[in-house]
C-alpha positions as CSV (number, residue, x, y, z in Angstrom):
1,X,0.4,-17.2,16.2
2,X,3.7,-15.4,15.6
3,X,6.9,-17.4,16.0
4,X,10.2,-16.3,14.6
5,X,13.4,-18.4,14.3
6,X,16.8,-16.9,13.5
7,X,17.9,-20.0,11.5
8,X,20.9,-21.4,9.8
9,X,19.9,-24.2,7.4
10,X,23.3,-25.8,7.6
11,X,23.0,-26.3,11.4
12,X,21.5,-29.5,12.7
13,X,20.4,-27.8,16.0
14,X,18.7,-25.1,14.0
15,X,17.0,-27.6,11.7
16,X,15.8,-29.7,14.7
17,X,14.4,-26.6,16.4
18,X,12.6,-25.5,13.2
19,X,11.1,-29.0,13.0
20,X,9.8,-28.9,16.5
21,X,8.2,-25.6,15.9
22,X,6.5,-27.0,12.8
23,X,5.5,-30.1,14.8
24,X,3.0,-27.7,16.6
25,X,1.3,-27.0,13.3
26,X,2.7,-23.5,13.1
27,X,4.9,-22.2,10.2
28,X,7.3,-19.7,11.8
29,X,8.8,-16.6,10.3
30,X,12.3,-17.9,9.2
31,X,15.1,-15.4,9.2
32,X,18.3,-16.8,7.7
33,X,20.4,-14.5,9.9
34,X,23.7,-15.1,8.2
35,X,22.4,-13.6,5.0
36,X,19.9,-11.3,6.7
37,X,21.3,-10.3,10.1
38,X,19.1,-8.6,12.7
39,X,19.7,-4.9,13.4
40,X,22.1,-4.3,16.3
41,X,19.2,-3.2,18.5
42,X,17.2,-6.3,17.7
43,X,20.2,-8.5,18.4
44,X,20.8,-6.8,21.8
45,X,17.1,-7.3,22.6
46,X,17.2,-11.0,21.7
47,X,20.2,-11.5,23.9
48,X,18.7,-9.6,26.8
49,X,15.3,-11.3,26.6
50,X,17.0,-14.7,26.4
51,X,18.8,-13.9,29.7
52,X,22.2,-14.2,28.1
53,X,25.3,-12.1,28.2
54,X,26.7,-10.9,24.8
55,X,29.6,-13.3,25.2
56,X,27.2,-16.2,25.8
57,X,25.5,-15.4,22.5
58,X,28.7,-15.7,20.4
59,X,29.4,-18.8,18.4
60,X,33.0,-20.0,18.4
61,X,32.9,-23.2,16.3
62,X,33.2,-22.7,12.6
63,X,33.6,-18.9,12.9
64,X,36.4,-16.3,12.9
65,X,36.1,-16.1,16.7
66,X,39.7,-17.1,17.4
67,X,41.3,-15.2,14.6
68,X,39.5,-12.0,15.6
69,X,40.8,-12.4,19.2
70,X,37.3,-12.5,20.6
71,X,38.4,-14.8,23.5
72,X,40.0,-11.8,25.2
73,X,37.9,-11.3,28.4
74,X,38.8,-7.5,28.4
75,X,36.7,-6.9,25.2
76,X,33.5,-4.9,25.8
77,X,30.0,-6.0,24.9
78,X,30.0,-3.2,22.3
79,X,33.2,-4.6,20.7
80,X,31.7,-8.1,20.7
81,X,28.4,-6.8,19.1
82,X,30.4,-4.9,16.5
83,X,32.1,-8.2,15.6
84,X,28.8,-10.0,15.4
85,X,27.3,-7.4,13.1
86,X,30.4,-7.5,10.8
87,X,30.4,-11.3,10.9
88,X,26.8,-12.6,11.5
89,X,28.1,-16.2,11.6
90,X,29.3,-15.3,15.1
91,X,25.7,-15.0,16.3
92,X,24.9,-18.3,17.9
93,X,21.8,-20.1,16.7
94,X,19.0,-20.6,16.7
95,X,17.3,-17.8,18.6
96,X,13.5,-18.3,18.7
97,X,10.9,-15.7,19.6
98,X,7.4,-16.6,20.7
99,X,4.6,-14.9,22.6
100,X,6.0,-16.8,25.7
101,X,9.6,-15.7,25.4
102,X,13.0,-15.7,23.7
103,X,15.5,-18.6,23.8
104,X,18.8,-19.5,22.3
105,X,17.8,-23.1,21.6
106,X,20.9,-25.0,22.3
107,X,20.1,-27.8,22.7
108,X,17.2,-27.7,20.3
109,X,14.6,-29.0,22.8
110,X,14.8,-25.8,24.8
111,X,12.3,-24.5,22.2
112,X,9.7,-26.6,23.9
113,X,9.7,-24.3,26.9
114,X,8.5,-21.4,24.9
115,X,6.1,-23.0,22.3
116,X,2.5,-21.9,23.0
117,X,1.0,-25.0,21.3
118,X,1.7,-28.7,22.0
119,X,3.6,-31.1,19.8
120,X,1.2,-32.9,17.5
121,X,3.3,-36.0,16.7
122,X,6.3,-37.9,17.9
123,X,9.6,-36.2,17.2
124,X,13.1,-37.6,16.8
125,X,16.1,-35.4,16.2
126,X,18.4,-35.9,13.2
127,X,20.9,-37.8,15.4
128,X,18.2,-40.3,16.4
129,X,17.4,-39.0,19.8
130,X,13.7,-39.2,20.7
131,X,12.4,-36.0,22.1
132,X,8.6,-36.3,21.8
133,X,6.7,-39.5,22.3
134,X,3.5,-40.8,20.6
135,X,1.3,-38.9,23.1
136,X,3.1,-35.6,22.4
137,X,5.0,-35.6,25.7
138,X,8.7,-34.9,26.2
139,X,10.8,-38.1,26.4
140,X,12.8,-38.2,29.6
141,X,16.6,-38.4,29.0
142,X,18.4,-41.4,30.3
143,X,20.8,-40.6,33.0
């Protein structure tokens, strides 16, 4: 079973996503993308397969997004990708690749849609939100 996560250990969403992958009994390939960014072609493929625009795949918070002027709607995808390759922290996370598909897992429970194996135990996110119950089923969010 091949699962890859483009991970940032300092990100709670990324840590929760990784934990839900591991909760299926699979140890994924972990790519700490800030230190080991994907090739431009791979990044373009991740974005496309996730059904996102390049702009939707950019992280603003905690990055040089504003100082680089990346909020300018006139900037091309190519320009945005150049910035992401120069500053990998601009790549939003975590991207997860499984045999079922590719997702930018924000929120982290989006990973459940592409995991080929079921959750093996209850799971609660770091913030205390229950996601998986004792039967391995998704917990419905209160409205």
